[in-house]
C-alpha positions as CSV (number, residue, x, y, z in Angstrom):
1,X,0.2,0.1,0.1
2,X,2.9,2.5,1.3
3,X,5.0,1.3,-1.9
4,X,2.4,2.0,-4.3
5,X,2.0,5.6,-3.0
6,X,5.4,6.0,-3.1
7,X,5.7,4.9,-6.6
8,X,3.4,7.7,-7.5
9,X,4.9,10.5,-5.8
10,X,8.5,9.5,-6.2
11,X,8.1,10.8,-10.1
12,X,6.5,13.6,-9.1
13,X,8.8,14.6,-6.4
14,X,11.7,14.2,-9.2
15,X,10.1,16.6,-11.5
16,X,9.7,19.1,-8.9
17,X,13.2,18.8,-7.4
18,X,14.9,19.1,-10.5
19,X,13.5,22.6,-10.9
20,X,13.7,23.7,-7.5
21,X,17.2,22.1,-6.5
22,X,19.0,21.4,-9.8
23,X,19.6,18.5,-12.1
24,X,21.0,16.3,-9.9
25,X,18.9,14.3,-7.4
26,X,19.5,13.0,-3.9
27,X,20.2,9.5,-3.4
28,X,19.0,7.7,-0.5
29,X,20.0,4.6,0.8
30,X,17.7,1.6,1.1
31,X,18.1,1.2,4.8
32,X,17.8,4.7,5.5
33,X,14.0,4.2,3.8
34,X,13.6,1.1,5.4
35,X,13.9,2.7,8.9
36,X,11.7,5.6,7.9
37,X,9.1,3.2,6.7
38,X,9.4,1.3,10.1
39,X,8.9,4.2,12.2
40,X,5.9,5.0,10.8
41,X,4.4,2.1,12.4
42,X,2.4,1.2,9.7
43,X,0.6,4.5,9.1
44,X,2.2,6.9,6.3
45,X,2.7,9.7,8.5
46,X,6.1,9.8,10.6
47,X,5.5,10.2,14.7
48,X,5.9,13.9,15.8
49,X,9.3,14.7,17.2
50,X,9.3,14.5,21.1
51,X,10.3,18.0,22.4
52,X,12.0,18.2,25.7
53,X,10.3,20.3,28.3
54,X,13.2,23.0,29.1
55,X,11.4,24.3,32.7
56,X,8.8,22.8,34.6
57,X,5.1,23.5,34.4
58,X,4.4,26.9,36.3
59,X,7.8,27.5,36.9
60,X,8.5,30.9,37.4
61,X,10.7,32.8,34.7
62,X,11.9,36.4,33.5
63,X,11.4,37.5,29.7
64,X,14.5,39.4,28.3
65,X,15.1,40.5,24.8
66,X,13.1,43.3,23.6
67,X,9.7,42.7,23.3
68,X,6.6,44.1,25.0
69,X,7.0,42.0,28.3
70,X,10.8,42.1,28.3
71,X,12.1,42.4,32.0
72,X,8.7,40.9,33.2
73,X,8.6,37.8,35.5
74,X,6.2,34.9,34.1
75,X,5.4,31.6,34.5
76,X,6.2,29.1,32.0
77,X,3.1,26.6,30.4
78,X,4.3,24.8,27.1
79,X,6.2,24.5,24.0
80,X,4.5,25.9,21.3
81,X,7.1,25.4,18.3
82,X,10.4,25.4,16.9
83,X,11.8,27.8,18.9
84,X,8.9,29.4,20.9
85,X,7.7,29.2,24.3
86,X,4.3,30.1,26.1
87,X,4.2,32.0,29.2
88,X,1.5,33.1,31.3
89,X,2.2,36.9,32.3
90,X,0.1,38.8,34.9
91,X,-1.5,41.8,33.2
92,X,-4.2,44.0,35.2
93,X,-5.1,40.7,37.3
94,X,-5.4,38.0,34.7
95,X,-2.9,35.6,33.2
96,X,-2.3,36.1,29.9
97,X,-0.7,33.5,27.6
98,X,1.7,34.9,25.5
99,X,4.4,33.2,23.1
100,X,8.0,34.3,23.1
101,X,11.5,33.0,21.8
102,X,13.1,30.6,23.6
103,X,16.1,32.5,23.9
104,X,14.9,35.1,25.9
105,X,13.3,33.0,28.5
106,X,15.3,32.7,31.9
107,X,14.6,30.7,35.0
108,X,14.4,32.6,37.9
109,X,16.8,32.0,40.9
110,X,15.3,32.9,44.3
111,X,18.0,34.2,46.7
112,X,18.0,32.8,50.6
113,X,16.8,35.2,53.3
114,X,19.0,37.4,55.0
115,X,18.0,36.4,58.4
116,X,20.4,33.3,57.8
117,X,22.9,32.4,60.6
118,X,26.4,32.6,60.1
119,X,29.0,30.3,62.0
120,X,26.6,29.0,64.0
121,X,25.9,33.0,65.6
122,X,23.4,35.6,64.6
123,X,24.2,39.1,63.2
124,X,23.1,40.5,66.6
125,X,25.8,39.5,68.7
126,X,29.0,40.4,66.8
C-alpha cells in the first residue's frame, strides 16, 4: 500500500526537485528508507518529534529580549513550536498566555533570606 503510493509520488517529486534544486537528485540508501517506513508504525505519517520541556510547568521565569513583556516575570506554560515557548504573564490581574522566543526566557533564581545564621551565631551578637 505504502509502496504503491511512493511509486506515484516519486516521479512527481523528481520533477519538482529538478526545478527547485538543480538537475541532480539526492540518493537515499535503502536502509534509511526502511528505517523511515518502520518508524511510521504502519501508517503513512512519521510520528511527531518529542520536544523536551526546558522548564517545569508553572516555574517562574524572566522574559528578556526587546519584546513587549521584556523584563517581566512570568510562569512557564508549554513549548509551542520551533524555538517558541508559551508563558503566562500577569496583566491587570489576569494571566495572559504569550508566545516568546526560547532564547529570551531565563529561569528565576530565588535568593535566600538575609536572616541566615553565619558560623552558628546571629548578626546581633558580633
